[in-house]
C-alpha positions as CSV (number, residue, x, y, z in Angstrom):
1,M,0.0,0.0,0.0
2,Q,1.5,3.4,-1.0
3,S,1.8,6.2,1.5
4,S,-0.7,9.1,1.1
5,D,1.8,11.5,2.7
6,P,2.9,13.9,-0.1
7,Q,6.1,14.9,1.8
8,Q,7.1,11.2,2.1
9,A,6.3,10.7,-1.6
10,A,8.5,13.6,-2.5
11,L,11.4,12.3,-0.5
12,S,11.2,8.8,-2.0
13,P,13.8,8.3,-4.8
14,P,12.5,8.0,-8.4
15,G,12.2,4.6,-9.9
16,V,14.3,3.4,-12.8
17,M,11.3,3.0,-15.0
18,N,10.5,6.6,-16.0
19,I,10.1,8.6,-19.1
20,A,13.6,10.1,-18.9
21,N,15.3,6.8,-18.8
22,G,13.0,5.5,-21.4
23,L,14.2,8.2,-23.8
24,T,17.8,7.3,-23.0
25,A,17.0,3.6,-23.8
26,L,15.3,4.6,-27.0
27,R,18.5,6.5,-28.1
28,L,20.5,3.4,-27.5
29,C,18.1,1.3,-29.6
30,L,18.3,3.9,-32.5
31,V,22.0,3.5,-32.8
32,P,22.0,0.2,-34.8
33,V,19.1,1.4,-36.9
34,F,21.0,4.6,-37.8
35,V,24.2,2.6,-38.7
36,A,22.2,0.1,-40.9
37,M,20.6,3.0,-42.8
38,L,23.9,4.8,-43.3
39,L,25.6,1.6,-44.6
40,A,22.7,0.9,-47.0
41,G,23.9,3.7,-49.2
42,G,21.9,5.7,-51.6
43,T,20.3,9.2,-51.2
44,G,17.1,7.9,-49.7
45,W,18.8,5.8,-47.1
46,R,21.1,8.6,-46.1
47,I,18.2,11.0,-45.7
48,A,16.5,8.3,-43.5
49,A,19.7,8.0,-41.5
50,F,19.8,11.8,-41.1
51,A,16.2,11.7,-39.8
52,V,17.0,8.9,-37.3
53,F,20.2,10.6,-36.1
54,S,18.4,13.9,-35.6
55,A,15.6,12.2,-33.6
56,A,18.2,10.4,-31.4
57,S,20.1,13.6,-30.8
58,F,16.8,15.3,-29.8
59,T,16.2,12.7,-27.2
60,D,19.5,13.6,-25.6
61,L,18.2,17.1,-25.0
62,L,14.8,16.0,-24.0
63,D,15.6,13.3,-21.4
64,G,17.9,15.5,-19.4
65,K,15.4,18.3,-19.3
66,I,12.6,16.0,-18.2
67,A,14.7,14.4,-15.5
68,R,15.6,17.8,-14.0
69,Q,12.2,19.3,-14.2
70,R,10.3,16.2,-12.8
71,G,13.0,15.0,-10.3
72,L,13.6,11.8,-12.2
73,I,17.4,11.8,-11.9
74,T,18.6,8.3,-11.1
75,D,21.9,6.5,-10.9
76,F,20.9,4.5,-14.0
77,G,20.3,7.7,-15.9
78,K,23.7,9.2,-14.8
79,I,25.4,6.1,-16.2
80,A,23.3,5.3,-19.2
81,D,22.9,8.8,-20.6
82,P,26.6,9.5,-21.3
83,I,27.0,5.9,-22.7
84,A,24.1,6.5,-25.1
85,D,25.6,9.8,-26.2
86,K,29.0,8.3,-26.9
87,A,27.5,5.3,-28.6
88,L,25.5,7.5,-31.0
89,T,28.4,9.8,-31.7
90,G,31.0,7.1,-31.9
91,A,28.9,4.9,-34.3
92,A,28.4,7.8,-36.6
93,L,32.0,8.8,-36.7
94,V,33.4,5.3,-37.2
95,T,30.8,4.6,-39.9
96,L,31.7,7.8,-41.8
97,S,35.4,7.1,-41.5
98,A,34.9,3.5,-42.7
99,Q,33.1,4.9,-45.8
100,G,36.0,7.3,-46.5
101,A,33.9,10.4,-45.8
102,L,35.8,11.5,-42.7
103,A,39.4,11.3,-41.8
104,W,40.2,8.6,-39.2
105,W,42.4,11.0,-37.1
106,V,39.3,13.2,-36.5
107,T,37.3,10.2,-35.3
108,C,40.2,9.0,-33.1
109,V,40.7,12.4,-31.5
110,I,37.0,12.8,-30.7
111,L,36.5,9.2,-29.4
112,V,39.6,9.3,-27.2
113,R,38.4,12.5,-25.6
114,E,34.9,11.2,-25.1
115,V,36.1,7.9,-23.5
116,A,38.5,9.8,-21.3
117,V,35.7,12.1,-20.1
118,T,33.5,9.2,-19.4
119,G,36.2,7.5,-17.3
120,L,36.6,10.8,-15.3
121,R,32.9,10.8,-14.8
122,F,33.0,7.4,-13.1
123,W,36.2,8.3,-11.3
124,V,34.4,11.1,-9.3
125,I,30.8,9.8,-9.4
126,H,30.9,9.1,-5.6
127,R,32.1,12.6,-4.8
128,G,29.6,14.5,-7.0
129,V,28.6,15.4,-10.5
130,I,30.4,17.9,-12.6
131,A,27.9,20.2,-14.1
132,A,27.8,20.6,-17.8
133,S,29.6,23.8,-18.9
134,R,28.6,26.1,-21.6
135,G,31.6,24.9,-23.6
136,G,30.4,21.3,-23.3
137,K,27.0,22.2,-24.6
138,V,28.6,24.0,-27.6
139,K,30.8,21.0,-28.2
140,T,27.8,18.6,-28.3
141,L,25.9,21.0,-30.6
142,L,28.9,21.3,-33.0
143,Q,29.4,17.6,-33.1
144,V,25.8,16.9,-33.9
145,I,25.7,19.6,-36.7
146,A,29.0,18.4,-38.2
147,I,27.9,14.7,-38.2
148,A,24.5,15.6,-39.7
149,L,26.2,17.6,-42.5
150,Y,28.3,14.5,-43.3
151,V,25.4,12.2,-43.2
152,L,23.0,14.4,-45.3
153,P,23.8,14.4,-49.0
154,G,24.2,17.8,-50.6
155,P,26.0,20.2,-48.2
156,P,29.3,21.6,-49.6
157,G,32.5,19.9,-48.5
158,V,34.0,23.2,-47.2
159,L,31.1,23.7,-44.9
160,R,31.4,20.2,-43.5
161,D,35.1,20.6,-42.9
162,V,34.8,24.0,-41.2
163,V,32.1,22.8,-38.8
164,M,33.9,19.6,-38.0
165,A,37.2,21.5,-37.4
166,A,35.4,23.8,-35.0
167,A,33.9,20.7,-33.3
168,V,37.4,19.1,-32.9
169,V,38.9,22.3,-31.3
170,V,36.1,22.7,-28.8
171,T,36.1,19.0,-28.0
172,L,39.8,19.2,-27.0
173,V,39.5,22.4,-25.0
174,T,36.4,21.2,-23.1
175,G,38.1,17.9,-22.5
176,V,41.1,19.6,-20.7
177,D,38.7,21.7,-18.7
178,Y,36.7,18.7,-17.6
179,G,39.9,16.9,-16.5
180,V,40.9,19.9,-14.4
181,R,37.5,20.1,-12.7
182,A,37.5,16.3,-12.1
183,V,40.8,16.5,-10.3
184,R,39.6,19.3,-8.1
185,L,36.4,17.4,-7.2
186,R,38.4,14.3,-6.5
187,R,40.6,16.2,-4.0
188,R,37.6,17.3,-1.9
189,P,36.7,15.3,1.2
190,M,33.8,12.9,0.9
191,P,30.5,14.4,1.8
192,S,29.8,11.7,4.4
193,Q,33.0,12.3,6.2
194,P,33.0,15.3,8.5
195,A,36.0,17.6,8.1
196,G,36.1,18.8,11.8
197,P,34.9,18.0,15.4
198,Q,31.3,17.0,16.0
199,P,29.1,19.9,17.2
200,A,27.9,19.9,20.8
201,G,24.3,18.7,21.3
202,P,22.1,16.2,23.2
203,Q,23.5,12.7,23.4
204,P,21.5,9.8,22.0
205,A,19.2,8.0,24.4
206,G,20.4,4.6,25.6
207,P,21.6,2.7,28.7
208,Q,23.9,4.8,30.9
209,P,27.3,3.2,31.8
210,A,27.7,1.9,35.3
211,G,29.6,4.1,37.7
212,P,29.1,6.6,40.7
213,Q,26.0,8.7,40.4
214,P,26.3,12.5,40.5
215,A,25.8,14.2,43.9
216,G,22.6,15.9,44.5
217,P,19.5,16.0,46.8
218,Q,18.1,12.6,47.5
219,P,14.4,12.0,46.8
220,A,12.0,12.1,49.8
221,G,10.8,8.8,51.1
222,P,11.6,6.1,53.6
223,Q,15.3,5.2,53.8
224,P,16.3,1.6,53.9
225,G,17.2,0.2,57.3
226,G,15.4,2.9,59.4
227,P,12.0,4.2,60.5
228,P,10.1,6.4,58.2
229,P,10.0,10.1,58.8
230,G,7.5,11.2,61.5
231,S,7.2,7.8,63.1
232,S,6.5,7.7,66.9
233,V,8.4,4.4,67.4
234,D,11.6,4.8,69.3
235,P,14.7,2.9,68.4
236,A,13.8,0.2,71.0
237,G,10.6,-0.5,69.1
238,E,8.3,0.8,72.0
239,A,5.6,3.4,71.7
240,P,5.9,6.5,73.9
């Protein structure tokens, strides 16, 4: 039976089965579909591959926005979302290079950076999450536009090369920035470990240790081994 307390419901962690994680899983499923269309060749298949790649890239923007707005951020999403992003980008770059449309060194530079950043993300995952910088968002946008220009038949080769070159430069710069921030976050103390002495406060309830009791006034009442107060019996046990 679920609790009807709204405060308790708000504090409960979100489940793995939610719309944000569903969009992430959909993006992963679209990767092989996109590759198959791109390998099929022909103008029609390349246009279809462009449509699938655009839809998968849009889910990357949508799942993160929904997760933040609705409080659906989960550990699964933190891990699966970057994996889905790298899978889509990496599959597109490798396929384009295998077809001879893109130089292999460009693919290698971008993939090495993405794998390194993913490793840094797991390296500091227990100490916090590095917020996406503006440069990182620009990098993602440039990569998506550059790949789309290579997939879609028709755009001039100069335009493709210029956008891809800009994507490579921003990719490298943001990779260095991410590494610096990851090292700084790693050097911080763990959130669960206090950095100083514990503040004074009431001690937890529990059995008190055995030992002498503090001095103070004794409670009124008959004392063991003697007559009660106000008794008329003398020590000899005779009434007056």
